[in-house]
N, C-alpha and C positions, 0 to 999 in steps of 0.2 A: 543518442548513444554519446557519452562522456567522450570529448577529446581533450581532458586534463584542463580544460579552459572553459569548459560549460559543464553543468552538471544538473542532471534532469530527475527531478524530484514530482513522484504524483501520490496526489492526494486522494485518498476517498472518504466518504461519509457513509459510505453503504451501511456499517454496521448498526447505525441509529435508524435506518429505515427498514433495511432488509436481512439484518442479523450478521452476526460471526462469521457464519460458514461464505455468505455472499460476501464479506468482506476480504477474506483470506482468498478467495477465488479470484475478484477483480485485481487484487494486490500481484497475485501471481502473474496475471495477464499483464499487468503493467510491467512488472521484469522482463515476460518473456516478449515484449514490444521494446524494451531497449531501456526503460527507467535505471536510473542508477541506484536507487532508493526509492522508500516509499513512505508515506505518512498516513497510516490508517487511524483516523479521526477518530475516537470516540472510544478507544480501549481502557477500560476500567480496572484491570487486574494484572498482574504479572503471568497469571498463566494465560491470560488473551495473548500478552507480547509474544510468547512462545510459539 
């Protein structure tokens, strides 16, 4: 968890292998585990970013 000097960015490449639903699932788990931000690699459209 961020302490003001350190930020945790969690990246997932799950979309390319497992699909968008799994990418979203993993991203939510990273946030729940304390990541400050996520980097979901491979999103292609503005709709996928929502």
